[in-house]
N, C-alpha and C positions, 0 to 999 in steps of 0.2 A: 263705246269708242267707235267714231266713224273712219272709215277707212282714208288711211294716210301711208300709203305705203313708203317704206324706207329705200334708200338706194340698195342696188344689189349687192348682197354679202354672201358669203360662200359657205358651202356645207361639205366641203372637202378641203384638202391641202393646208392652207393657213387658216381655216376654220374661224371667219370673222364674223359669224352669226352670233347676233345678241338679242336680248329681249330688252324693250323699254320697260318703265315702271307699269305703264298701263297693260302691256301684253302680260306681264306676270301677273297683275291683278285679275286678268279676264281668263286665265289660264284654267283648263278644265281640269281640275284636281280629282283623280279618280277614287278616292278612299273615302266612302261615307262611314266606315266603322273602323275600329283599331284592329279588327283582323280581316285578311283577304282571303276569301276563298272563291275558286271559279265558279260562275253562274252565268246565267243567260243576260241577266239585269238589263232588260228591255223596257223602254219608255216611250211614250208616244212622243214624236219628233215636234214639238211645239214649242213657241217662244218661253224662254226660261233665264230667270236672272236679270231681266231689265234692258234697259238699252245700253249697247255696248258689250253685252254677253257673247261668248263663244255661240250661243245656242238662240241668238236673237232671232236671225233668218235661216231658212231653208239651206242656203250655201253661206258659209261663213268666209269672208275676204278681210284679211288683216293685213299688218304692216308688213309683213314676208312675202306678199304676193310675188313681187318682182324678183325677189331671190329663188322662191321656189319654182317660178316658170323659167328661170334661166336654168337652174339644176335639172329640170325636165328636159329640156332642150340638149343638155350636154348627154344625159343619159340615153335619150332617143336616138342621138347621133351615133352613140357607139354601139347601141344595143337596138335596133329597130322592133325586133321582136318582143320588145316589153309593150307593145300593144299588138293586141292578137282579137282577130274578129272571124268566127266562123259565119259561113255564108248565110246559114238560115237566121242570124243576128241582127241583119241590116235593119228591120223595121224597129227592133229594140234601140238600136243606135240611134237613130232619128228620134226616137221618143224622147231617149235620153237628151239630146241635143236641145231639144223643144222645152223640155221640163228646167234644163238649167239656162237656157238663155231667158225664158219668161221671169224664172226667178232672180235672176241677176238684175234683169232691166227694171224689175219692180222695187227691188230692195235698194239696189245702188244706182239709182238714175244719172247721177254725176258721173259715173264712169262707164256704163252700159246703156246702149240703146238698141230696142229692136222694133222695127217697123214691119208691118205684114200687110198683104194686099192679097188675099187667096193666099196661093203657094208660092207668091213672089216676095221674098224676104231680104231686109238689109239689116244686117247686124253691125253694130259700132262697138268696139273695146278701145276707149281712150286710153287706157293704161298701157295696152301693147301696140297702139296705133293701127289697129285693124279696122278696115271699113270696108264689108264686101256685100254684094249682092248676089243672092242665089236662088233656086228653085227649090222649095222643100220636097225631099223626097228623090232629087236627083244628084247623086254623089258627083256627076261631071261638072255640075255646076259650082262646086265648093273647092279651094286650093287643096284640101285633102278630105279622105272619107269623113263621115261624120264623128265618129268616135274619136279619131286622131285629132280632128279639127277641134272640137270643144274641150277635148282633156288637155290640150295644151294651155287652155285659159282658165282653168279652175284649178284651184290648189287640192290636194290630196290623191290619192289613188281610186280606180272606179274598176268594178267588174259586174257583168251582167249575168245573171242567171236564168238559165231555160228551166222552165216547168214541164216535166214530162216523167213518165214511168214511175211515177209515185216519188219523184225525187226533184232536186235541183242540180243543174249542171253549170259550171263556170264555163261558159261558151264564148265569152268576150271580155276585154278589159285593158286598161292602160295602167301598168302598175310600175312605176319607177321610183317609188320610196318605201318599199315593203321591209318588215321587220323580219328577216331572215327566212323568206320563203319566195318561190318563184312562180311568176305567172305561166313561164312557158312549159313547167313541170305540172302545174296543176290544171291547166286549160283541160276542158273535156271531163274531169273528174266531178264525181256527184258531191253533195254537201257533206255526205259522211265520209267520203274517202279524202277529202282534202283537209278535215279535221282529225283526220286518224292519228297524228303523233300528239294531240292535246291530252294529258295525263287525266286521268280521273272522271272526265266526263262521261265517258262511255259507260262505266260502270254504276254511275248515278244516274244514267238516263238522259243527262242534260242535252247532248246532242240530237236524240230523237224528240225530246220535246220542242227544241229550238226549230228543227225541220219541219214538223208539222205546224208549229206557230207561222212560220213564214210562209208555207205552202197556203195557210189561208188567210193571208194579208191583203186585206180589201184594197182596192184602189182610192186613192185620194187620202190614205191614212198611214203616213209614213212614220216609223219608228226608229230608235236610235239607242246604241249601247256603247258604253266605253270599253277599250281595252288598254293594256298598258305594259310596258317591260322597261328595262332600264338598258341604256345604250352609252358606249364610249365616244366621247365628242360629239359635236353637234353635227352627224352624219345622217343625212337624208336616206341615202340609198345603202340599206344593209341588206342586200338580196342575196340569195344563194350563189348568184352566178358572180359577185365581186367579194365573196368571202375572204380570198387571198389578200385583198386590199385591206379589210378591217377585221379579219378575226384575230390577229395577233395584238391588236389594239387592246383586248382583255388583259392580257399580261403586263400592261404599262401602267396599272394603277397601283398607287403608293398610298399611304395614310395621309401624306404631304399634299396629293393632287386630288384626292378622290372628290372633293367638293367642287372643284373646278372641271374635271373631265367627266364625271358620270351624269348623265342626263336621265330625267325622267321623261319616259317618251310614251305619251297619250294618243291612242286614236279614238275619234269620235266616229262611230260607223253608222251610216243612214241607210235604211232599207226602204224601199219603195216600189209599189207595183205599177207598172205602165199599163196603160189602159188596153191598147189594142194588140200588142204582142203578148201579153200576160207576162211578160219576163220581169224579174225582181233586180232591180240596180241595187248596188251597195259601194255608197262612197265611204272612203276610209281616210279621214282627214286627220294629219299628223301634227303634233304640238310637240315641241322639244323645251325644256326646263332644266337647267343646271341645277345641282343642288344648292349650289351658292345663292343661287336666286330663290329656289325654293324656300329655304330657311329663313329669308325676309319675311315671311308669313309664318307667325310663332304657332298658329293652331297646325298649319300644314307640316310644321317640322315634327311637331309631337306626334301626329296621325301617322305621319311617314315612317317615323321610329318604329312605332309599336307595330304597324303591319309587316315592316320588313323584319322584326324580330321575331315574330310568329309566322312568317312565310314557311307553309309545307315543303318538305325536302324536294318532292317532286316537282314542284312549281320552281323552285330555284334552279333545278337542272334544266327543265323544259325551256325556260327563260333565258338560259346561259349566264346567268349571274354567279355562278360557282366560285370563279376564281376572285370576285371582288365584293361579293355579298357580306361577308365579316367586317369588311372595311366600311361598307357603306353604314351598316348597324352601328358601329363605333362612331363614326364620324356624327351620325344623327343623334347619339345617346346624350351630346353634350347640350342638346336644345330641350330635353324631355327632363321637366323637373322632378318626375317620377322613378328616373333611372337612380 
């Protein structure tokens, strides 16, 4: 699917967000088996699935681009600290800006143009009507600091990890659509510390292996993994800071509305080594799909039922599914011929 952004839809209040048939077809369904167990599940971030796939390009831009950029502006207007950069991460931020601008201009030339003459750069984003000339490396020549500038033009959240002292530290990021966590709380934490609440992974050594793998990640060989949860309503911003706005929605699910109101929320997480700063960037691209839309794919409906039915109790609690998990299983059961 080539980029054809829809008019702005809402991820809050009246929740006008919808997926087209093409968006449903390209949704990154996260379950390869009938049972789900927490794992690192890392693969090379290379094109996969053919033209129009969510994995076709380094950065995925889709029909929700304008809606997500509008939502990001609302969040940052209310909470500017959703974008945080420690002083020593300036070079890493410029490298991230470079990586994203080059990728967008190469993969979506009809929407993005990058012209470079030494350190004198011109960036055009036709979707957001941006046309800026600046000097690479000089923040004073940009309307905003580099991470803040490019982060408002790319779908998904972003964190930059500094590698030192035998660990990775979350020292910069822009996070406006997290799944129940907070950049302001996690900033400066080590890789092990911010993964502390995840059940089972420490006893099984998953976090230790993941950290060692990422610390050895070479330049020019990005990797990706999928993460998922279930969320109520098409709400992008389910941050810890706004829990009072969305936490109560978990109690609103009934057998009658579960298909409409419960969304499978999938994150495509891409990790990439920056060549000069040695920082590791992680982009967290979020996709939302209602159960009603999901079950239009019969194979997904069956697989989803079986993974939810066998989900370990610890993961049900960790992912915040306790109130409605049973209703989700019952709803999906009607689409599983083996049930």
